[in-house]
N, C-alpha and C positions, 0 to 999 in steps of 0.2 A: 118675288123670287129667292129662294134659299139663299144664291151667292151674292146678293145685292145687300140681303141682312149680314152677311159674313163681312162682306165689305165696311158697311156702317158698323160694326160694332170694334172691326179693327181700328179705324180713326179715331174712336173713340177713345177707346182703351190707349193709343197712341198719345192722343191728345192730352189725357190725363195723367201719362206717365211724364210727356216732354214740358208740357206748359210751366208747371211748379217747378220746374230746375232753371226753365230761360229766365221767366220771370222773379227769379231770387237773385239776380246778378245786381249789382249797384247802380242805383238807379240816376247816379249823378254823373256815371262815368257812360260817355256815350261810344259804345261799341258796335261797331260795321263790320259787315264781311271783309271788308278789303283794308282795315286798317291791321293785320298781322302778317306780314309778307315774307317771314320767316324761311317757308318752306317752299320750294320751287312750285309743287302740285301737293294743296291741302283739300282736304275734305272739311266743307263752311256752312254747308246749306242743306235742308231737308225740306222738302213741301209736299204735301197732301194738297191735291187740287182734284174739282169737280166741274160740271158745268152743263152746256147742251151742245148738241152738234145734230145739223140738218145740212142737207143737199137733196138732189133730184135723180130718178132714177129714169132709165131709155123706158121702161114699159108705165112710165106715168104714175108711179110710186113715189111715194117721199121716204128717204132715208132720214129716222131720228132714232139719236144716241145718247145715251147718256155715259158720259167718261169717268173711269177714277183711276189718278195716277199719283205713284208717288217718286217725287223728282230729288234725287243725289245730286249737290253741286260739288265742284271743284274749283277753287280757285287756282287762276295757270296764272296769273299776273306776273309772278316772278321768273316763272319757266319761259315765258315770252318778252321778258322786261317792259311790262308794261307799266307807266307809272301816273300818278294822278290819284285822283279820287275816284274812280273807274272801275269797276270790275269786269274781267272776263271770264268766263266760267266755261268749263267743260261740265255736260250734265249726262247723267244716265237715267232714263224712264221709264220705269216699266208700269205697264196700264193695263187694265181689267174693265174693260168698256162693255154696257149693258146696250144693243141693239133691240129698239121700243116697235117699230117700222120701219118694212113693210111685215117686218115678223118678228119674231123674239130669236134671240143668240148672239153671240159675244163676239169680242174684237179683241184680241189678248196676243200682248208683244212687249216689246221694249224700243225707244229712241234711244240715239245718241247725238249729242248734237252742240251749240256754243250757245250761251248766252250773254250778251253786252248789256251792262247796268250801268246807269248814269246816273249820279244826283242831281235833280231838277230846282228843290228847295228844301228846308230842314224838313225831314221827318218823309219827302215824298220823292222815288225814281223814278226814271223811264227805262224799259229796256225791251231790246229786240232777240229774236231768236230763232235758230233755223235748227234741224235735227231731221232725222231718217230711222228708219230700224225695221226689222222682221214683225211679222203678223200674221195671226189666223184668225181670216174673215169666216164666219160658221154659218152664213145664208148663200143660198145661190142666188144670182144675179144675169140679166143678160150681160150687163158688162164684164163681168168678171167671170162666168161660168159657174160650175159648183163650186161649192164652200174649199177652203185651204187655206195655202200659204200665200203669203202678198208682202208686199211692202208698204209702209205709211213713210210720207215725205211730209214735212211742214213746216212753215214759219210763221210768225208772227210777231206781236208788239203788246205792252201791258205798261201798267203803274204797279208801282208797288208804295204801299203806305203803312208805315213803320206804328207798329199798336204800342211796343216796349223796346227797347233797347235791343232786344235780341228777337222780336216776335214782328212777322207782317201780313197784312192783308194784299193778297196780290190778286188781280184783275185783268185780262186781256183778251185777245182774238187772235186765232190761227186758222191760215189756210192748209187745207189738207187735201195731198193726194194719193190714192192707194192704186196700186198695181202689182203686177207681176213679174214688170222688169222684163217683158219678154219671153219669160220663160213657159208660157203657156200660152194656149187659145180658150176663149178670146180674152184680150186684154185693152179693153177701150180705158178702164181707167174709172175712178171714181173720184168726184170733187165735191169737197164739203168746206162748210162754213163752221166753227167753233167759238164759243162765249166760255173762257176757264175763269174761275175763281177759286183761292185756295188760301191755306194758311202757311208761312213758310218760318221757319226755324234758321236761327243762324249760329255757329258756333264759333 
């Protein structure tokens, strides 16, 4: 589909632009997102993610989605007074997800939430996250009726593996709930599972 090709093009161009900059940093100096806390809230992370989302619908159809998102992370440790090696991020995550079954469609919107990142060992961190936001769901279902406006709430956990001092590979699981918050009928909600992988750039 045309919009899938556009997504791939954007990711490739972004990586080609960003990777030389982040990989040119001094490799002898370990720079992590939580080392500079001179500002109460500061942009410190950009993550491109994709993966696989699946769930069951009431009419015995499977729901399958290929997600794509760009997450903007803001370190808020100084703002909340958090000390130590861990990081609390405020994240804004626009997404354009491709629905592949039970029919072709899109799921587009953005989530806002928090991610708590804690180092486990050298080069490996664990994180937990929670977020919510508006989404347009473009297919009709028994649960949500006609296509239209909904909300997606999700929580999950994962691991971050450092590739260079400013580039990391992320992998995690998310549990997602889509509903319209009772603003319309029907509103049974759709629950899905997601496996998410991505490339993360720290600043």
